[in-house]
N, C-alpha and C positions, 0 to 999 in steps of 0.2 A: 914189333909186335901188335897187333889191335887189340886195345882194351876194350872193356864191355858198351864203351859209350860209342868207341868210332863203330863197331858192330852196330848197335843200335842206329847209328845213323844212316849204315851203308843198308839197312835192313828200311828203313823209312825209307830214304831215298828211291829203292826200288818199287816201294808200294806207291809212292808216289807219282813215278815215272808212268804208271797205269793209268793214274788218276789222270796226270795230261793228256794222256792220248785218248782221253773220252771229252775234252776240251774241244767245243766245234772252230770252227775258224772264225766266225760270227764272234762269237763270244769272246776269243783271244784280242779280234781286231776292235770290238765295241768297248771291251773293261780294260782295254790299254789306251786307249783314246779317254777316256774316263780318269785313269789312271792321272797319264798326264794332264790333264785339265786340271784336278787338285791340286799336282805339284804347282806347275804353274801359277795358280791363283792363292797360291799359300803365301803369307808374310814371312815367313823364313827363307822362301825361294827369291821373295820380291828384296829381301835384307841384305843376300848374298851378293858378295861382286864377285868372289871367286867361286865356281861350281864345276865339281866332280861329277860327270855322269856316265855310267855304263854305255856300250854301244849294244844293244839288244839285237840279240839272236831271233830265230823265227820260234815261237812258242813261250818268250819270255813276253812281260810287259814293255811294250814300246817306247824307246826316250830317242827317235827322230825327232818327236816335235819340242820335247824340250830343249836340246841340242840346237834346233833352228830357233827357239826362241832367246834361249840364252847369249846366241849369236846377234842376232836382232837387237837384242837390249844391250849390247856391250860388255855383256860380262863375261871374266877372264874365263874360259872353258877348259875343261884338262879332262879326258878320256884315257882309260888304260891302255898301257902297253905291257906287254909280258915280256921281260927279256933276263933268261938265265935263272929261272925258279924264281923272281922276285917280280911283282907289278910296280910300274911307273905310272904318275901321275902326268902328262903329255900336254901340253898346252895347244889347240888347234886353235886358229882362225877363220878356217873354212873348210865344210864337210868333204871340200876336193881332195884334203890333206890323208883321208884312210883310205886303207888297202887292205886287203884281207892279212890275216897276220897268223899270230897261235892260234890253232884249234877252227882256223878259219873265221876268225870275228876281225870288225875290222877294226882297224888301230892305226897310228899316225906313222908315218913313215919313219920320220925320225925320234930321237929323243934330245933334242935341244931343250926347247925349254919346260922344264919341272918343277913341279910342288909336291913337298911332304905333304903326309895328310893331315897334322896338325894345324897347317896353316891354310887348309881350304875352309872357307863358310859353309857349304854344304859338299855334302857328300852323296851320291846315289850310289846305292847298291843293288843287283840283283840277287833272286835267291831261287832254291827250287821250292820253299814253305819257310814261312813264318809265323812265329805266335804275334798272338795282341800285346803282349808285354815285352815284345822287340828280343825275344829270342829267334835268330838265325838260320835257317839249316842252307847251307851252300851247297855248290856243285863237288865238293870234297877235294878239291886241289889246295885250299888253305890261301890262295893269292890274296883274297881280301882281309882273311885277319890279321895275316902278316903286313899288308901295307897298312891298316889302322891301327895297328898296333894298340895302344891305350886311349885312341881317339874314339870319343861315341858321340857327345852332345851334338855333332853337326853331320851325325848319320840318319839316312831314311832308306828304308827296303821298301821296293814296291814289289807286291803280291797280289796276285789275283785272290777274290776272295774266297773261289772253291779248291784253292791250294793250301791255304791257311789250314795251320794244325798246334791246337795247344801242347801237347806232347812232343816238345823238340828236346831233346838230350843235349846237353853241353858241357864242354869241358873247358879247362882253364887257358885252353887257346882262342875259345871263341869268347868274338866283340858282342854284345850287345848294341840292338838300335835302338838309336833315342825316336825314332818314330817308324810304324810301318803304314804304308798306302796302300788301299784297295781302291775299286771302284765304286 
């Protein structure tokens, strides 16, 4: 049964879906490039040996540049793979290992080398929206919150500035982000 917070999140996702459709392709591309550049230039990226990065879908802040840079920099790179209602962090050594998987999102073919959230130095998380203090509105399936558990310090959420929202309802299942990066 849906509680009031879940209903509020659902309504907010619907309102933000309308807002997202107003974002031009140029804005999404340019803002995505600036967001990636900010991540790559950060001290917390440079200090990280192991990096978990979502593989972006159209309309999300792009992550292809972060993924390529992490591989070039010799970081241990992990990307999500959904298996049986849970998300795994699977290590890849080349983007050629990615194939369309759950929800049409690129993911590794196998589940060979995995890592737990609390062992990763940097975890890059997608969102529908985020607040400046780290509240995150996801897509509603709960994969990231279950994966993260109580891990928080290593998290960074990528969000277009035009999709930011300061009034995001939270439940005890939601994980606050340590950082939110916009363009």
